[in-house]
ZADO-1210 file (C-alpha; in nm, 4 decimals, padded with zeros to 6 digits):
<atoms>
<atom x="-04.9295" y="-04.4781" z="01.3818" code="UNK" pos="1"/>
<atom x="-04.8854" y="-04.7619" z="01.5507" code="UNK" pos="2"/>
<atom x="-04.5482" y="-04.9282" z="01.5214" code="UNK" pos="3"/>
<atom x="-04.4991" y="-05.2768" z="01.3542" code="UNK" pos="4"/>
<atom x="-04.3616" y="-05.6089" z="01.4588" code="UNK" pos="5"/>
<atom x="-04.1066" y="-05.7297" z="01.2651" code="UNK" pos="6"/>
<atom x="-03.8125" y="-06.0031" z="01.3182" code="UNK" pos="7"/>
<atom x="-03.4739" y="-05.9493" z="01.3920" code="UNK" pos="8"/>
<atom x="-03.1621" y="-06.2195" z="01.4667" code="UNK" pos="9"/>
<atom x="-02.9960" y="-06.2348" z="01.7177" code="UNK" pos="10"/>
<atom x="-02.6634" y="-06.4532" z="01.8141" code="UNK" pos="11"/>
<atom x="-02.4628" y="-06.5209" z="02.1166" code="UNK" pos="12"/>
<atom x="-02.1118" y="-06.6972" z="02.1010" code="UNK" pos="13"/>
<atom x="-02.0594" y="-06.9532" z="02.3384" code="UNK" pos="14"/>
<atom x="-01.6693" y="-06.9709" z="02.3986" code="UNK" pos="15"/>
<atom x="-01.7475" y="-07.2985" z="02.6718" code="UNK" pos="16"/>
<atom x="-01.7874" y="-07.5953" z="02.4106" code="UNK" pos="17"/>
<atom x="-01.4658" y="-07.6517" z="02.1814" code="UNK" pos="18"/>
<atom x="-01.5022" y="-07.5173" z="01.8815" code="UNK" pos="19"/>
<atom x="-01.7101" y="-07.2554" z="02.0026" code="UNK" pos="20"/>
<atom x="-02.0959" y="-07.2353" z="01.9324" code="UNK" pos="21"/>
<atom x="-02.3560" y="-06.9873" z="01.7863" code="UNK" pos="22"/>
<atom x="-02.6398" y="-06.9893" z="01.9499" code="UNK" pos="23"/>
<atom x="-02.9428" y="-06.8473" z="01.6676" code="UNK" pos="24"/>
<atom x="-03.2778" y="-06.6557" z="01.8086" code="UNK" pos="25"/>
<atom x="-03.5002" y="-06.4703" z="01.6671" code="UNK" pos="26"/>
<atom x="-03.6491" y="-06.2116" z="01.8408" code="UNK" pos="27"/>
<atom x="-03.9944" y="-05.9916" z="01.7881" code="UNK" pos="28"/>
<atom x="-03.9201" y="-05.6051" z="01.7894" code="UNK" pos="29"/>
<atom x="-04.0923" y="-05.2853" z="01.6940" code="UNK" pos="30"/>
<atom x="-04.0620" y="-05.1718" z="01.3480" code="UNK" pos="31"/>
<atom x="-04.1193" y="-04.8424" z="01.2717" code="UNK" pos="32"/>
<atom x="-04.4023" y="-04.7810" z="01.0127" code="UNK" pos="33"/>
<atom x="-04.2827" y="-04.6454" z="00.6327" code="UNK" pos="34"/>
<atom x="-04.2910" y="-04.3077" z="00.6403" code="UNK" pos="35"/>
<atom x="-04.5754" y="-04.1452" z="00.3782" code="UNK" pos="36"/>
<atom x="-04.2691" y="-04.0442" z="00.1388" code="UNK" pos="37"/>
<atom x="-04.1076" y="-04.3577" z="00.1254" code="UNK" pos="38"/>
<atom x="-04.4573" y="-04.5348" z="00.0314" code="UNK" pos="39"/>
<atom x="-04.5062" y="-04.2808" z="-00.2624" code="UNK" pos="40"/>
<atom x="-04.1393" y="-04.2922" z="-00.3584" code="UNK" pos="41"/>
<atom x="-04.2155" y="-04.6718" z="-00.3925" code="UNK" pos="42"/>
<atom x="-04.5245" y="-04.5862" z="-00.5829" code="UNK" pos="43"/>
<atom x="-04.3546" y="-04.3718" z="-00.8400" code="UNK" pos="44"/>
<atom x="-04.0350" y="-04.5851" z="-00.9272" code="UNK" pos="45"/>
<atom x="-04.2907" y="-04.8864" z="-00.9868" code="UNK" pos="46"/>
<atom x="-04.4716" y="-04.6786" z="-01.2067" code="UNK" pos="47"/>
<atom x="-04.1465" y="-04.5412" z="-01.3894" code="UNK" pos="48"/>
<atom x="-04.0635" y="-04.8785" z="-01.4011" code="UNK" pos="49"/>
<atom x="-04.3372" y="-04.9873" z="-01.5624" code="UNK" pos="50"/>
<atom x="-04.3454" y="-04.6868" z="-01.8011" code="UNK" pos="51"/>
<atom x="-04.6685" y="-04.5147" z="-01.6490" code="UNK" pos="52"/>
<atom x="-04.5369" y="-04.1525" z="-01.6608" code="UNK" pos="53"/>
<atom x="-04.8976" y="-04.0593" z="-01.5387" code="UNK" pos="54"/>
<atom x="-04.8493" y="-04.2018" z="-01.2184" code="UNK" pos="55"/>
<atom x="-04.5046" y="-04.0644" z="-01.2011" code="UNK" pos="56"/>
<atom x="-04.7063" y="-03.7594" z="-01.2604" code="UNK" pos="57"/>
<atom x="-04.9745" y="-03.7729" z="-01.0112" code="UNK" pos="58"/>
<atom x="-04.6550" y="-03.7863" z="-00.7357" code="UNK" pos="59"/>
<atom x="-04.4738" y="-03.4899" z="-00.8505" code="UNK" pos="60"/>
<atom x="-04.5344" y="-03.0861" z="-00.8369" code="UNK" pos="61"/>
<atom x="-04.6244" y="-02.9201" z="-01.1446" code="UNK" pos="62"/>
<atom x="-04.3057" y="-02.6965" z="-01.0980" code="UNK" pos="63"/>
<atom x="-04.0841" y="-02.9334" z="-00.9978" code="UNK" pos="64"/>
<atom x="-03.6853" y="-02.8383" z="-01.0136" code="UNK" pos="65"/>
<atom x="-03.4736" y="-03.1370" z="-01.0903" code="UNK" pos="66"/>
<atom x="-03.1539" y="-03.1676" z="-01.1582" code="UNK" pos="67"/>
<atom x="-02.9404" y="-03.4882" z="-01.3418" code="UNK" pos="68"/>
<atom x="-02.5657" y="-03.3618" z="-01.3100" code="UNK" pos="69"/>
<atom x="-02.2840" y="-03.4067" z="-01.6121" code="UNK" pos="70"/>
<atom x="-02.2465" y="-03.3787" z="-01.9948" code="UNK" pos="71"/>
<atom x="-02.4622" y="-03.6456" z="-02.1668" code="UNK" pos="72"/>
<atom x="-02.7539" y="-03.6602" z="-02.3838" code="UNK" pos="73"/>
<atom x="-02.9798" y="-03.6708" z="-02.0261" code="UNK" pos="74"/>
<atom x="-02.7987" y="-03.4002" z="-01.8355" code="UNK" pos="75"/>
<atom x="-02.9354" y="-03.0902" z="-01.7253" code="UNK" pos="76"/>
<atom x="-03.2063" y="-02.9368" z="-01.5158" code="UNK" pos="77"/>
<atom x="-03.5927" y="-02.9630" z="-01.5778" code="UNK" pos="78"/>
<atom x="-03.8029" y="-02.6589" z="-01.3493" code="UNK" pos="79"/>
<atom x="-04.1619" y="-02.7971" z="-01.4471" code="UNK" pos="80"/>
<atom x="-04.3250" y="-03.1574" z="-01.4520" code="UNK" pos="81"/>
<atom x="-04.3565" y="-03.1321" z="-01.8777" code="UNK" pos="82"/>
<atom x="-03.9306" y="-03.1008" z="-01.8684" code="UNK" pos="83"/>
<atom x="-03.9473" y="-03.3796" z="-01.5709" code="UNK" pos="84"/>
<atom x="-04.1732" y="-03.6292" z="-01.8079" code="UNK" pos="85"/>
<atom x="-03.9826" y="-03.5126" z="-02.0996" code="UNK" pos="86"/>
<atom x="-03.6326" y="-03.6209" z="-01.9511" code="UNK" pos="87"/>
<atom x="-03.7705" y="-03.9704" z="-01.8137" code="UNK" pos="88"/>
<atom x="-03.8994" y="-04.0324" z="-02.1443" code="UNK" pos="89"/>
<atom x="-03.5874" y="-03.9548" z="-02.3830" code="UNK" pos="90"/>
<atom x="-03.3967" y="-04.2161" z="-02.0728" code="UNK" pos="91"/>
<atom x="-03.6649" y="-04.4565" z="-02.1674" code="UNK" pos="92"/>
<atom x="-03.6124" y="-04.3770" z="-02.5525" code="UNK" pos="93"/>
<atom x="-03.2476" y="-04.4329" z="-02.5390" code="UNK" pos="94"/>
<atom x="-03.2174" y="-04.7507" z="-02.3249" code="UNK" pos="95"/>
<atom x="-03.4829" y="-04.8634" z="-02.5338" code="UNK" pos="96"/>
<atom x="-03.7133" y="-04.9212" z="-02.2415" code="UNK" pos="97"/>
<atom x="-03.4395" y="-05.0968" z="-02.0538" code="UNK" pos="98"/>
<atom x="-03.3533" y="-04.8250" z="-01.7888" code="UNK" pos="99"/>
<atom x="-03.4919" y="-04.9999" z="-01.4310" code="UNK" pos="100"/>
<atom x="-03.4068" y="-04.8172" z="-01.1019" code="UNK" pos="101"/>
<atom x="-03.3756" y="-05.0501" z="-00.7902" code="UNK" pos="102"/>
<atom x="-03.4059" y="-04.9592" z="-00.4674" code="UNK" pos="103"/>
<atom x="-03.1758" y="-05.0615" z="-00.1995" code="UNK" pos="104"/>
<atom x="-03.1933" y="-04.7926" z="00.0718" code="UNK" pos="105"/>
<atom x="-03.4319" y="-04.4811" z="00.1682" code="UNK" pos="106"/>
<atom x="-03.4406" y="-04.2804" z="00.4393" code="UNK" pos="107"/>
<atom x="-03.7021" y="-03.9772" z="00.4516" code="UNK" pos="108"/>
<atom x="-03.8882" y="-03.7295" z="00.6784" code="UNK" pos="109"/>
<atom x="-04.1764" y="-03.4452" z="00.6022" code="UNK" pos="110"/>
<atom x="-03.9168" y="-03.2533" z="00.3827" code="UNK" pos="111"/>
<atom x="-03.6694" y="-03.5084" z="00.2534" code="UNK" pos="112"/>
<atom x="-03.6204" y="-03.7894" z="00.1373" code="UNK" pos="113"/>
<atom x="-03.2554" y="-03.9526" z="00.0248" code="UNK" pos="114"/>
<atom x="-03.2010" y="-04.3027" z="-00.2133" code="UNK" pos="115"/>
<atom x="-02.9263" y="-04.5104" z="-00.2585" code="UNK" pos="116"/>
<atom x="-03.0004" y="-04.7396" z="-00.5358" code="UNK" pos="117"/>
<atom x="-02.8757" y="-04.9366" z="-00.8106" code="UNK" pos="118"/>
<atom x="-02.9409" y="-04.8250" z="-01.1823" code="UNK" pos="119"/>
<atom x="-02.9158" y="-05.0647" z="-01.4615" code="UNK" pos="120"/>
<atom x="-02.9819" y="-05.0083" z="-01.8390" code="UNK" pos="121"/>
<atom x="-02.8166" y="-05.1008" z="-02.1709" code="UNK" pos="122"/>
<atom x="-02.7727" y="-04.8877" z="-02.5106" code="UNK" pos="123"/>
<atom x="-02.5397" y="-04.8871" z="-02.8224" code="UNK" pos="124"/>
<atom x="-02.3971" y="-05.2026" z="-02.7116" code="UNK" pos="125"/>
<atom x="-02.3155" y="-05.0414" z="-02.3842" code="UNK" pos="126"/>
<atom x="-02.4611" y="-05.1583" z="-02.0268" code="UNK" pos="127"/>
<atom x="-02.4540" y="-04.9606" z="-01.7322" code="UNK" pos="128"/>
<atom x="-02.4789" y="-05.1343" z="-01.3560" code="UNK" pos="129"/>
<atom x="-02.4570" y="-04.9039" z="-01.0767" code="UNK" pos="130"/>
<atom x="-02.4965" y="-04.7644" z="-00.7518" code="UNK" pos="131"/>
<atom x="-02.7040" y="-04.4458" z="-00.7765" code="UNK" pos="132"/>
<atom x="-02.8520" y="-04.1787" z="-00.5180" code="UNK" pos="133"/>
<atom x="-03.1128" y="-03.9775" z="-00.5427" code="UNK" pos="134"/>
<atom x="-03.2306" y="-03.6989" z="-00.3461" code="UNK" pos="135"/>
<atom x="-03.5839" y="-03.5372" z="-00.3242" code="UNK" pos="136"/>
<atom x="-03.7252" y="-03.2416" z="-00.1553" code="UNK" pos="137"/>
<atom x="-04.1556" y="-03.3075" z="-00.0699" code="UNK" pos="138"/>
<atom x="-04.4245" y="-03.0305" z="-00.0005" code="UNK" pos="139"/>
<atom x="-04.7821" y="-03.1226" z="00.0733" code="UNK" pos="140"/>
<atom x="-04.7042" y="-03.4443" z="-00.0738" code="UNK" pos="141"/>
<atom x="-04.5695" y="-03.4015" z="-00.3846" code="UNK" pos="142"/>
<atom x="-04.1903" y="-03.4000" z="-00.5293" code="UNK" pos="143"/>
<atom x="-04.0989" y="-03.0623" z="-00.5486" code="UNK" pos="144"/>
<atom x="-03.7174" y="-03.1141" z="-00.6126" code="UNK" pos="145"/>
<atom x="-03.4485" y="-03.3339" z="-00.6113" code="UNK" pos="146"/>
<atom x="-03.1215" y="-03.4247" z="-00.7857" code="UNK" pos="147"/>
<atom x="-02.9342" y="-03.7702" z="-00.9035" code="UNK" pos="148"/>
<atom x="-02.6161" y="-03.8470" z="-00.8050" code="UNK" pos="149"/>
<atom x="-02.4194" y="-04.0922" z="-00.9853" code="UNK" pos="150"/>
<atom x="-02.1831" y="-04.2755" z="-00.7526" code="UNK" pos="151"/>
<atom x="-01.9659" y="-04.2592" z="-01.0514" code="UNK" pos="152"/>
<atom x="-02.0381" y="-03.9827" z="-01.2870" code="UNK" pos="153"/>
<atom x="-01.8001" y="-04.0629" z="-01.5931" code="UNK" pos="154"/>
<atom x="-01.9411" y="-04.4001" z="-01.6410" code="UNK" pos="155"/>
<atom x="-02.2799" y="-04.2227" z="-01.6166" code="UNK" pos="156"/>
<atom x="-02.1656" y="-03.9384" z="-01.8510" code="UNK" pos="157"/>
<atom x="-01.9861" y="-04.2106" z="-02.1030" code="UNK" pos="158"/>
<atom x="-02.3288" y="-04.4544" z="-02.0910" code="UNK" pos="159"/>
<atom x="-02.5623" y="-04.1837" z="-02.1854" code="UNK" pos="160"/>
<atom x="-02.3102" y="-03.9971" z="-02.3992" code="UNK" pos="161"/>
</atoms>
């Protein structure tokens, strides 16, 4: 895949002036194309946030192994697509549809994808707005495994209790 073009800012501090000046310039740089697994993840999160679990199911292997840590109502391990979809439905139901996942940063290769994001939701008079990581394992273009890693497991468990 050919590299795409992007813009980067370059700043230069000039001490010759009083006060010193900062010169900004725009520089065209090559930007690596998005990895296909990142595109798949973005599609899955957009579908999840839109309550479109049929699209989510297209991107996940039938024997997916997924773990949500903790001791809350959504914690546990699923070992198939049906179990994962049930867990996602439960998250949406418990939060009255308010659960949203926001991507902040993502890196991927052929096998793994690491997400740093933000999770927001409301339920039973409580709200969560927290950092959140997820690791996915891919095979043949589908998610075959993953793990949610809340930045604050105590807050996460309290919210979903």
